[in-house]
C-alpha positions as YAML, in Angstrom:
chain: A
units: angstrom
residues:
- id: 1
  name: MET
  ca: [7.58, 16.20, -5.73]
- id: 2
  name: ASN
  ca: [8.51, 12.67, -6.77]
- id: 3
  name: GLN
  ca: [6.27, 9.65, -6.25]
- id: 4
  name: ALA
  ca: [8.16, 8.29, -3.25]
- id: 5
  name: ALA
  ca: [8.11, 11.66, -1.48]
- id: 6
  name: ALA
  ca: [4.41, 12.07, -2.16]
- id: 7
  name: ALA
  ca: [3.68, 8.55, -0.91]
- id: 8
  name: GLN
  ca: [5.81, 9.17, 2.21]
- id: 9
  name: GLN
  ca: [3.94, 12.40, 2.85]
- id: 10
  name: SER
  ca: [0.66, 10.48, 2.60]
- id: 11
  name: VAL
  ca: [1.94, 7.89, 5.10]
- id: 12
  name: ASP
  ca: [3.05, 10.63, 7.48]
- id: 13
  name: ALA
  ca: [-0.35, 12.30, 7.25]
- id: 14
  name: SER
  ca: [-2.10, 9.00, 8.01]
- id: 15
  name: ALA
  ca: [-0.79, 8.76, 11.58]
- id: 16
  name: HIS
  ca: [-4.26, 9.49, 12.93]
- id: 17
  name: SER
  ca: [-6.31, 7.78, 10.23]
- id: 18
  name: HIS
  ca: [-7.94, 4.38, 10.48]
- id: 19
  name: ALA
  ca: [-5.81, 1.25, 10.26]
- id: 20
  name: ARG
  ca: [-6.96, 0.21, 6.78]
- id: 21
  name: GLY
  ca: [-6.03, 3.61, 5.40]
- id: 22
  name: ARG
  ca: [-2.55, 3.32, 6.89]
- id: 23
  name: VAL
  ca: [-2.15, -0.15, 5.37]
- id: 24
  name: HIS
  ca: [-3.10, 1.13, 1.91]
- id: 25
  name: ARG
  ca: [-0.79, 4.15, 2.19]
- id: 26
  name: LEU
  ca: [2.13, 1.97, 3.31]
- id: 27
  name: ALA
  ca: [1.35, -0.43, 0.45]
- id: 28
  name: THR
  ca: [1.51, 2.45, -2.02]
- id: 29
  name: LEU
  ca: [4.83, 3.66, -0.63]
- id: 30
  name: ALA
  ca: [6.32, 0.13, -0.68]
- id: 31
  name: THR
  ca: [5.17, -0.37, -4.27]
- id: 32
  name: VAL
  ca: [6.65, 2.96, -5.38]
- id: 33
  name: LEU
  ca: [9.95, 2.13, -3.66]
- id: 34
  name: ALA
  ca: [10.00, -1.27, -5.36]
- id: 35
  name: GLY
  ca: [9.36, 0.45, -8.69]
- id: 36
  name: GLN
  ca: [12.43, 2.57, -8.01]
- id: 37
  name: ARG
  ca: [14.35, -0.67, -7.30]
- id: 38
  name: ASP
  ca: [14.85, 0.31, -3.64]
- id: 39
  name: ALA
  ca: [14.02, -3.18, -2.41]
- id: 40
  name: GLU
  ca: [15.47, -2.80, 1.09]
- id: 41
  name: ASN
  ca: [13.37, 0.25, 1.95]
- id: 42
  name: ALA
  ca: [10.39, -1.24, 0.14]
- id: 43
  name: ALA
  ca: [10.64, -4.42, 2.22]
- id: 44
  name: GLY
  ca: [10.99, -2.43, 5.45]
- id: 45
  name: THR
  ca: [7.93, -0.37, 4.57]
- id: 46
  name: ALA
  ca: [6.03, -3.54, 3.66]
- id: 47
  name: MET
  ca: [6.91, -5.05, 7.05]
- id: 48
  name: ARG
  ca: [5.39, -1.96, 8.72]
- id: 49
  name: MET
  ca: [2.34, -2.45, 6.49]
- id: 50
  name: LEU
  ca: [2.04, -6.05, 7.71]
- id: 51
  name: ASP
  ca: [2.31, -4.91, 11.34]
- id: 52
  name: HIS
  ca: [-0.71, -2.66, 10.79]
- id: 53
  name: ALA
  ca: [-2.61, -5.30, 8.81]
- id: 54
  name: THR
  ca: [-2.23, -8.09, 11.36]
- id: 55
  name: GLY
  ca: [-5.64, -9.38, 12.32]
- id: 56
  name: MET
  ca: [-7.51, -7.71, 9.46]
- id: 57
  name: GLU
  ca: [-9.86, -10.06, 7.70]
- id: 58
  name: SER
  ca: [-10.22, -8.35, 4.35]
- id: 59
  name: ARG
  ca: [-9.84, -9.90, 0.91]
- id: 60
  name: ARG
  ca: [-8.90, -6.51, -0.52]
- id: 61
  name: ILE
  ca: [-6.17, -5.98, 2.10]
- id: 62
  name: HIS
  ca: [-4.83, -9.50, 1.51]
- id: 63
  name: GLU
  ca: [-4.77, -8.92, -2.26]
- id: 64
  name: ARG
  ca: [-2.91, -5.65, -1.72]
- id: 65
  name: ILE
  ca: [-0.39, -7.35, 0.56]
- id: 66
  name: VAL
  ca: [0.28, -10.05, -2.04]
- id: 67
  name: ALA
  ca: [0.67, -7.41, -4.77]
- id: 68
  name: VAL
  ca: [3.23, -5.53, -2.66]
- id: 69
  name: ARG
  ca: [5.14, -8.75, -1.98]
- id: 70
  name: ASP
  ca: [5.16, -9.57, -5.69]
- id: 71
  name: ALA
  ca: [6.39, -6.07, -6.60]
- id: 72
  name: ILE
  ca: [9.27, -6.32, -4.15]
- id: 73
  name: THR
  ca: [10.31, -9.89, -4.91]
- id: 74
  name: SER
  ca: [10.31, -9.07, -8.62]
- id: 75
  name: VAL
  ca: [13.18, -6.61, -8.06]
- id: 76
  name: SER
  ca: [15.10, -8.39, -5.31]
- id: 77
  name: ASP
  ca: [15.88, -11.87, -4.07]
- id: 78
  name: GLY
  ca: [17.73, -10.61, -0.99]
- id: 79
  name: ARG
  ca: [17.17, -11.52, 2.62]
- id: 80
  name: ALA
  ca: [14.67, -8.73, 3.35]
- id: 81
  name: SER
  ca: [12.55, -9.79, 0.36]
- id: 82
  name: ALA
  ca: [12.69, -13.44, 1.41]
- id: 83
  name: GLU
  ca: [11.64, -12.59, 4.97]
- id: 84
  name: LEU
  ca: [8.80, -10.46, 3.62]
- id: 85
  name: ALA
  ca: [7.65, -13.23, 1.28]
- id: 86
  name: GLU
  ca: [7.63, -15.74, 4.13]
- id: 87
  name: ARG
  ca: [5.66, -13.43, 6.40]
- id: 88
  name: VAL
  ca: [3.11, -12.68, 3.66]
- id: 89
  name: THR
  ca: [2.65, -16.40, 3.02]
- id: 90
  name: ASP
  ca: [2.16, -17.02, 6.73]
- id: 91
  name: MET
  ca: [-0.36, -14.19, 6.96]
- id: 92
  name: THR
  ca: [-2.36, -14.74, 3.76]
- id: 93
  name: GLY
  ca: [-1.61, -18.31, 2.68]
- id: 94
  name: ALA
  ca: [-0.62, -16.96, -0.75]
- id: 95
  name: HIS
  ca: [2.60, -18.59, -1.93]
- id: 96
  name: LEU
  ca: [5.04, -17.05, -4.38]
- id: 97
  name: ARG
  ca: [4.52, -18.22, -7.93]
- id: 98
  name: ALA
  ca: [7.39, -20.17, -9.40]
- id: 99
  name: GLY
  ca: [8.99, -18.61, -12.39]
...
């Protein structure tokens, strides 16, 4: 089983787990998809991650969200990546680094 399939299986299995667990599983899947240069699906998955993370006050979750954003924007500068970056900035206050 490849990494993306394994990560998707983990997300599917998390339907009844706690919200933080779902956020971390979605973050893993989005990061794997970005690593495979599938930025559109990665960004869509990351948006689902943000939906689940809304309202969570956790430094670790915020760091994970920023890491996912950085992984996706490093492989794409398309509209989905830009929308994700804007939403992450709004949610965490962490701006994209220039460069």
